[in-house]
C-alpha positions as CSV (number, residue, x, y, z in Angstrom):
1,M,-16.9,3.7,0.3
2,G,-15.1,0.5,2.0
3,H,-11.8,2.1,1.4
4,F,-10.7,1.7,5.2
5,I,-7.5,0.0,5.5
6,M,-5.2,1.1,3.2
7,P,-5.4,5.1,4.0
8,L,-4.5,4.0,7.3
9,L,-1.9,1.1,7.1
10,T,1.0,3.6,8.1
11,L,-0.6,4.0,11.0
12,I,-2.1,0.4,11.8
13,L,1.5,-0.7,11.5
14,T,3.2,1.9,13.4
15,Q,0.7,2.5,16.1
16,K,-0.9,-0.7,16.7
17,I,1.7,-3.3,15.8
18,S,4.5,-1.4,16.8
19,Y,6.5,-0.9,13.5
20,S,8.8,2.3,13.6
21,A,9.0,4.5,10.5
22,S,11.6,2.6,8.9
23,Q,10.0,-0.8,9.7
24,A,6.8,0.0,8.3
25,G,8.2,1.8,5.2
26,L,10.1,-1.5,4.6
27,F,6.8,-3.7,4.9
28,S,5.1,-1.1,2.2
29,T,8.3,-2.1,-0.1
30,V,8.0,-5.3,0.5
31,A,4.2,-5.7,-0.2
32,A,4.5,-3.6,-3.4
33,L,6.9,-5.7,-4.8
34,T,5.3,-9.2,-4.1
35,Q,2.7,-7.6,-6.4
36,V,4.6,-7.7,-9.4
37,P,3.9,-11.2,-10.7
38,F,0.5,-10.9,-9.7
39,L,0.1,-8.3,-11.7
40,L,1.9,-9.9,-14.3
41,L,-0.6,-12.8,-13.9
42,G,-3.8,-10.4,-14.2
43,G,-3.0,-9.0,-17.2
44,K,-2.4,-12.3,-18.9
45,L,-5.6,-13.3,-17.3
46,V,-7.7,-10.3,-19.0
47,D,-6.2,-10.5,-22.1
48,R,-6.9,-14.4,-22.1
49,F,-10.0,-14.4,-20.3
50,G,-12.0,-11.2,-19.7
51,S,-12.1,-8.3,-17.2
52,K,-15.0,-9.1,-15.6
53,K,-14.3,-12.4,-14.5
54,I,-11.1,-11.6,-13.7
55,I,-12.2,-9.1,-11.2
56,I,-14.9,-11.0,-9.8
57,I,-13.1,-14.1,-8.7
58,F,-10.3,-12.1,-7.5
59,N,-11.6,-8.9,-5.5
60,T,-13.9,-11.8,-3.8
61,L,-10.8,-13.8,-2.8
62,G,-9.2,-10.5,-1.7
63,S,-12.2,-9.6,0.3
64,L,-12.3,-12.6,2.3
65,M,-8.8,-11.8,3.9
66,Y,-10.2,-8.7,5.2
67,L,-13.2,-10.8,6.3
68,L,-11.1,-12.8,8.0
69,C,-8.6,-10.2,9.7
70,S,-11.2,-8.8,11.4
71,Q,-11.8,-12.1,13.1
72,L,-8.3,-12.4,14.5
73,P,-5.5,-10.4,17.0
74,I,-4.1,-7.6,15.0
75,G,-0.5,-8.8,14.8
76,S,1.8,-10.3,12.5
77,T,-0.9,-12.8,11.0
78,T,-3.1,-9.3,10.0
79,V,0.5,-8.1,8.2
80,L,0.4,-11.6,6.2
81,L,-3.4,-11.5,5.4
82,I,-2.9,-7.9,4.2
83,I,-0.2,-8.9,1.8
84,V,-2.4,-11.8,0.4
85,A,-5.2,-9.8,0.2
86,S,-3.5,-7.1,-1.4
87,N,-2.0,-10.0,-4.1
88,L,-5.4,-10.9,-4.7
89,H,-6.5,-7.8,-5.5
90,A,-3.6,-6.9,-7.5
91,V,-4.6,-9.8,-9.6
92,A,-8.0,-8.0,-10.7
93,H,-6.4,-4.3,-11.1
94,P,-5.4,-4.3,-14.4
95,G,-9.4,-5.4,-15.5
96,F,-10.5,-2.3,-14.4
97,N,-8.6,-0.1,-17.3
98,T,-8.8,-2.8,-19.7
99,Y,-12.8,-2.7,-19.1
100,V,-13.6,0.5,-19.5
101,A,-11.4,1.0,-22.9
102,I,-13.0,-1.7,-24.6
103,I,-16.6,-0.8,-24.1
104,V,-16.2,2.8,-24.2
105,P,-15.7,4.8,-27.6
106,H,-12.4,6.0,-28.3
107,D,-13.3,9.6,-28.3
108,Q,-15.4,9.1,-25.0
109,L,-12.4,8.0,-23.3
110,K,-11.4,10.9,-20.7
111,R,-14.9,11.3,-20.2
112,A,-15.1,7.7,-19.4
113,Y,-12.3,7.7,-16.9
114,S,-13.5,11.0,-15.5
115,L,-16.5,9.2,-14.4
116,M,-14.7,6.3,-13.1
117,Y,-12.8,8.4,-10.7
118,L,-15.5,10.3,-9.8
119,G,-17.4,7.0,-8.9
120,F,-14.6,6.3,-6.3
121,N,-14.2,9.5,-5.0
122,L,-17.8,9.7,-4.0
123,G,-17.4,6.6,-1.9
124,L,-13.9,7.8,-1.0
125,A,-15.5,10.7,0.7
126,V,-16.8,9.1,3.3
127,G,-14.6,6.0,4.1
128,P,-11.3,7.5,5.2
129,M,-13.3,10.4,7.5
130,L,-15.1,7.0,9.3
131,G,-12.3,5.1,8.9
132,G,-10.0,7.8,11.2
133,L,-12.9,8.3,13.8
134,L,-13.4,4.2,14.0
135,F,-9.2,3.6,14.2
136,E,-8.8,3.6,17.8
137,N,-11.3,1.2,19.5
138,H,-12.7,-0.2,16.4
139,L,-10.3,-1.6,14.0
140,S,-11.7,-5.1,13.8
141,L,-15.0,-3.3,12.1
142,L,-13.4,-1.5,9.6
143,F,-11.1,-4.4,8.6
144,F,-15.0,-6.1,8.8
145,L,-16.5,-3.4,6.6
146,D,-13.7,-3.1,4.1
147,G,-14.6,-6.6,3.0
148,L,-18.0,-6.2,3.3
149,C,-18.2,-3.0,0.8
150,A,-15.9,-4.7,-1.6
151,L,-17.5,-7.8,-1.7
152,S,-20.8,-5.8,-2.2
153,A,-19.1,-4.0,-5.6
154,T,-18.3,-7.1,-6.7
155,A,-21.9,-8.3,-6.7
156,L,-23.3,-5.0,-8.5
157,L,-20.7,-6.2,-11.2
158,L,-22.0,-9.5,-11.6
159,G,-25.4,-8.4,-11.2
160,F,-25.7,-5.4,-12.8
161,I,-23.1,-4.7,-15.5
162,K,-23.1,-7.0,-19.0
163,D,-21.4,-6.1,-22.4
164,R,-21.6,-8.3,-25.1
165,R,-18.8,-6.7,-26.9
166,A,-16.3,-7.5,-24.3
167,E,-17.5,-10.9,-24.2
168,K,-16.8,-11.3,-27.8
169,I,-13.3,-9.8,-27.4
170,A,-12.6,-12.1,-24.3
171,D,-14.0,-15.2,-26.1
172,N,-12.0,-14.3,-29.5
173,A,-8.6,-13.0,-27.3
174,G,-6.5,-15.9,-27.6
175,M,-7.0,-16.9,-31.2
176,D,-4.3,-15.7,-32.5
177,R,-2.3,-16.0,-29.3
178,K,1.1,-16.9,-31.7
179,D,1.3,-14.1,-33.1
180,I,1.2,-11.7,-30.6
181,S,4.5,-10.5,-29.0
182,L,4.2,-8.0,-25.7
183,I,8.2,-7.3,-26.1
184,G,8.0,-6.7,-30.0
185,F,4.8,-4.7,-29.2
186,F,7.0,-2.1,-26.5
187,R,9.9,-2.2,-28.7
188,K,7.4,-0.1,-31.5
189,N,6.2,1.5,-28.6
190,Y,8.9,2.4,-26.3
191,L,7.3,6.1,-25.5
192,L,5.0,3.9,-23.5
193,L,8.0,2.7,-21.4
194,L,9.3,5.9,-21.1
195,F,6.0,7.1,-19.7
196,G,5.4,4.6,-17.5
197,A,9.2,5.4,-15.8
198,I,8.0,9.4,-15.3
199,L,5.0,7.9,-13.8
200,L,7.4,5.7,-11.2
201,V,8.5,9.3,-10.0
202,Y,5.2,10.8,-10.1
203,N,3.8,7.9,-7.7
204,F,7.4,7.7,-5.6
205,C,6.5,11.5,-4.5
206,Y,2.4,11.0,-4.5
207,A,2.9,7.5,-2.0
208,Q,4.3,10.4,0.4
209,W,1.2,12.2,1.3
210,Y,0.0,8.4,2.6
211,F,2.9,7.8,4.6
212,I,4.5,10.8,5.8
213,L,1.3,12.9,6.0
214,P,-0.1,10.6,8.3
215,M,2.6,10.3,10.4
216,Q,3.2,14.2,10.6
217,T,-0.2,15.0,11.4
218,A,0.0,12.6,14.4
219,A,2.7,14.5,15.5
220,I,1.7,17.9,15.7
221,F,-1.7,17.6,16.4
222,P,-3.5,16.2,19.1
223,N,-6.2,14.4,17.1
224,G,-3.9,13.9,14.1
225,V,-5.3,10.5,13.3
226,A,-8.7,11.8,12.9
227,F,-7.7,14.9,11.0
228,Y,-5.6,12.7,8.7
229,G,-8.6,11.0,8.0
230,F,-10.9,14.4,7.5
231,L,-7.7,15.5,4.8
232,V,-8.6,12.2,2.9
233,S,-12.3,12.5,2.8
234,V,-11.5,16.5,1.7
235,N,-9.5,15.3,-1.1
236,A,-12.2,13.1,-2.2
237,A,-14.6,15.9,-2.0
238,I,-12.8,18.1,-3.9
239,V,-12.7,15.4,-6.7
240,I,-16.3,15.0,-6.4
241,V,-16.8,18.7,-7.2
242,L,-14.5,19.8,-9.6
243,T,-13.8,16.4,-11.9
244,P,-16.5,17.6,-14.3
245,F,-14.8,21.0,-14.6
246,L,-11.6,20.2,-15.1
247,T,-12.5,17.2,-17.3
248,Y,-14.2,20.0,-19.6
249,A,-11.5,22.6,-19.6
250,T,-9.2,20.2,-20.6
251,R,-10.6,18.2,-23.1
252,R,-9.0,19.7,-25.9
253,I,-5.4,19.7,-24.6
254,K,-3.3,16.4,-25.0
255,P,-3.1,14.5,-22.1
256,L,0.8,14.8,-21.7
257,L,0.6,18.2,-21.3
258,V,-2.1,17.6,-18.7
259,A,-0.2,15.4,-17.0
260,A,2.7,17.9,-16.7
261,G,0.7,20.2,-15.2
262,G,-0.6,18.2,-12.8
263,G,2.9,17.1,-11.5
264,I,3.7,20.9,-11.1
265,L,1.0,21.5,-9.1
266,Y,1.8,18.4,-6.5
267,A,5.3,19.9,-6.6
268,V,3.7,23.0,-5.1
269,S,1.7,20.9,-2.5
270,F,4.4,19.0,-1.3
271,G,6.5,21.9,-0.6
272,M,3.3,23.6,1.6
273,F,3.5,20.2,3.6
274,G,7.3,20.6,4.7
275,F,7.0,24.2,6.0
276,N,3.6,24.8,7.9
277,A,2.4,23.5,11.4
278,F,-1.3,25.1,10.4
279,K,-4.5,23.1,9.6
280,S,-5.1,25.8,7.5
281,V,-2.4,25.7,5.3
282,F,-2.8,22.0,5.4
283,L,-6.0,21.7,3.7
284,A,-4.6,24.3,1.2
285,A,-2.0,22.3,0.2
286,I,-5.0,19.3,0.0
287,F,-7.1,21.7,-2.2
288,I,-4.0,22.3,-4.6
289,L,-2.9,18.8,-4.7
290,T,-6.5,17.3,-5.6
291,I,-6.5,19.6,-8.5
292,G,-3.1,17.8,-10.1
293,E,-4.3,14.7,-8.8
294,I,-7.3,14.8,-11.3
295,L,-5.4,16.2,-14.0
296,I,-3.0,13.1,-13.9
297,T,-5.1,10.5,-13.2
298,I,-7.9,11.1,-16.0
299,N,-5.2,12.0,-18.4
300,T,-2.6,9.0,-18.0
301,N,-5.3,6.7,-18.3
302,T,-6.4,8.1,-21.3
303,Y,-3.0,8.5,-23.0
304,I,-2.3,4.4,-22.3
305,A,-5.7,3.0,-23.7
306,Q,-5.1,5.8,-26.9
307,R,-1.8,4.1,-27.5
308,T,-2.6,0.5,-27.1
309,P,-4.9,-2.0,-28.7
310,K,-7.6,-3.9,-27.0
311,N,-6.0,-7.4,-27.4
312,F,-2.6,-5.7,-25.2
313,L,-4.8,-3.7,-23.1
314,G,-4.4,-6.2,-20.2
315,R,-0.9,-7.0,-20.4
316,V,-0.1,-3.0,-21.2
317,N,-1.7,-2.2,-18.5
318,S,0.2,-4.6,-15.8
319,V,2.9,-3.8,-17.5
320,I,3.0,0.3,-16.9
321,M,0.8,-0.5,-13.1
322,I,4.5,-2.3,-12.5
323,I,6.7,-0.1,-13.4
324,S,4.8,3.1,-12.3
325,G,4.2,1.1,-9.0
326,A,7.7,0.7,-8.5
327,G,7.6,4.1,-7.3
328,S,4.8,3.6,-4.8
329,A,6.9,0.7,-3.4
330,V,10.3,2.1,-2.8
331,G,8.6,5.6,-1.8
332,P,7.8,4.8,2.0
333,L,11.4,2.9,2.2
334,V,13.3,5.8,1.5
335,S,11.5,8.5,3.3
336,G,11.4,6.5,6.0
337,S,15.0,6.0,6.1
338,F,15.2,9.8,5.7
339,L,12.5,11.0,8.3
340,G,14.8,10.3,10.9
341,L,17.4,12.2,9.7
342,L,16.1,15.1,8.0
343,G,12.8,15.5,9.8
344,F,9.5,16.3,7.8
345,G,10.2,19.5,6.8
346,K,13.3,18.9,5.0
347,T,11.9,15.5,3.7
348,W,9.2,17.1,1.7
349,L,11.1,19.7,0.4
350,A,13.6,16.6,-1.4
351,V,10.4,15.1,-2.6
352,S,8.9,18.2,-4.1
353,V,11.8,18.6,-5.7
354,L,12.0,15.6,-7.6
355,M,8.1,15.8,-8.5
356,F,9.4,19.1,-10.4
357,I,11.6,16.8,-12.2
358,G,9.3,14.2,-13.1
359,A,7.0,17.1,-14.3
360,A,9.8,18.3,-15.9
361,S,10.3,14.9,-17.9
362,M,6.3,14.3,-19.0
363,L,6.7,18.1,-20.3
364,L,9.6,17.1,-22.6
365,M,7.9,13.8,-23.8
366,P,6.7,13.9,-27.5
367,N,3.3,15.0,-27.7
368,S,1.9,12.9,-30.8
369,E,-1.0,11.1,-30.5
370,V,-1.4,7.4,-31.4
371,S,-5.1,5.8,-31.8
372,S,-5.0,2.4,-30.7
373,R,-6.2,1.3,-33.4
374,K,-2.8,1.7,-35.2
375,A,-0.8,1.4,-31.9
376,D,0.5,-2.5,-33.1
377,S,1.2,-1.4,-36.8
């Protein structure tokens, strides 16, 4: 619910700090690249000390950076604090998927990730819409609310979520450290690296609706900022309604096939963004994109958890996040450079074609399922 700042980051940079589109893209790329060592650190810390402790410590520190932003004038210091906050949150990030995979039975993973995704979007249905309304005149308040909500969520985790099984695994995680080789694991499970590379393409394309779309709506509609916030909230609302049904409908289908189908829906929606100037078409494209997002999010997390032993989960998640996150990092930089030359329509068409290639690659991957109990053998 407190997800205010990141969906509006492009507009903060371009409208409040006077960055150009290419400068905003460069910032987004640099900010993402600085997260790489922090993701690796987070994966190692999660496997060593357990997910809960790492999430609590680093989420709290990241939230404090946003609270500090709320007390300072918007400017270059804000940019620096946003990068620091994102890096602190990056340390905690591998802990979430890892914690779920540890405490949930193997055959319930898809349903568990579905529930996590649903919970996130219950809040996301409210936050960005409120953010769009407050953006013009109350940006400092948005920083404060973002930090406050994150601290509240961390307090709930600290006070109410306790699992002895996860604590026992964390306590024993370092006992056989000398016998563990992450490189050796990936040599035997190279499909996970290939999977991460395909997700790089997925994330490159998906990042554009957070980067290109807010600038596009602001350019063609009088109330474009508020309309973009509305689109983000519609995206979340559709997730809330459809996630249970799509999870049930695809429960017997292999994760890779479902994720490939979601990629095709992404490609269709991106093409629709490029060739219209009507709000109704944007809404239809968001509906199609959201179905694809649901299918991809639930099944990619499931695929990773099914193929990874529990004592590797933190580090494997961090490595795949780095590989796939590279797409999100370079996406704004590349599209920001091409927007001035191609315009919104042709840029979206190029993104759509690339997305089709990514979906086809996912479809062609081997579909054999490997239990996480056997993934390290």
